[in-house]
C-alpha positions in Angstrom: -79.9 78.3 -135.8 -82.2 81.1 -137.5 -83.8 84.5 -136.3 -86.6 84.4 -138.7 -88.0 88.1 -137.9 -89.0 88.5 -141.9 -90.1 84.9 -142.3 -92.8 85.2 -139.9 -95.4 83.4 -142.3 -93.1 80.6 -142.6 -94.4 77.6 -140.5 -92.1 75.9 -138.3 -92.4 72.7 -140.1 -90.4 74.2 -142.9 -87.6 75.3 -140.6 -87.3 71.6 -139.5 -87.5 70.5 -143.1 -84.4 72.8 -143.5 -82.5 70.9 -140.5 -83.1 73.9 -138.5 -82.4 73.2 -134.8 -82.9 76.3 -133.0 -85.1 79.2 -133.8 -85.1 82.4 -131.8 -88.1 84.5 -132.0 -86.4 87.3 -130.1 -87.5 90.1 -132.0 -91.2 89.8 -131.7 -90.9 88.7 -127.8 -89.0 92.3 -127.6 -91.8 94.0 -129.3 -94.5 92.5 -127.4 -92.7 93.5 -124.3 -92.5 97.1 -125.7 -95.9 97.2 -126.5 -96.9 96.0 -122.9 -94.9 98.5 -121.2 -96.5 101.3 -123.5 -99.8 100.1 -122.3 -98.9 100.1 -118.4 -97.1 103.7 -119.0 -100.2 105.1 -120.6 -102.5 103.3 -117.8 -100.5 104.8 -115.1 -100.3 108.1 -117.2 -104.0 108.3 -117.3 -104.5 107.1 -113.9 -101.7 109.0 -111.8 -101.5 105.9 -110.2 -100.2 102.3 -110.0 -103.3 100.7 -108.5 -105.0 99.6 -111.9 -102.0 98.0 -113.2 -100.3 96.3 -110.3 -102.8 93.0 -110.4 -102.1 93.0 -114.3 -98.1 93.3 -113.9 -98.3 90.7 -111.0 -100.3 88.2 -112.8 -97.5 88.7 -116.1 -94.7 88.0 -113.8 -96.4 85.2 -112.3 -97.2 83.6 -115.4 -93.9 84.0 -116.8 -92.2 82.1 -113.9 -94.8 79.3 -114.3 -93.8 79.1 -118.2 -90.1 79.1 -117.1 -90.6 76.2 -114.8 -92.2 74.5 -117.4 -90.2 75.0 -120.3 -86.6 74.6 -118.0 
């Protein structure tokens, strides 16, 4: 198992060649989530409303539920 935060340029085939059986991409997922939250927060602040973010947030949730079903 590895957490390759500093090795983002290394192809996953290289990890397989090293015998790695589990890769945790948690840091990049967390950074992407924070970036998405910042974008939504800025939009809410700008609009002083949720109306322009609701569909985006709903689509994000639905697409992740679908992804979880595909992976699981």
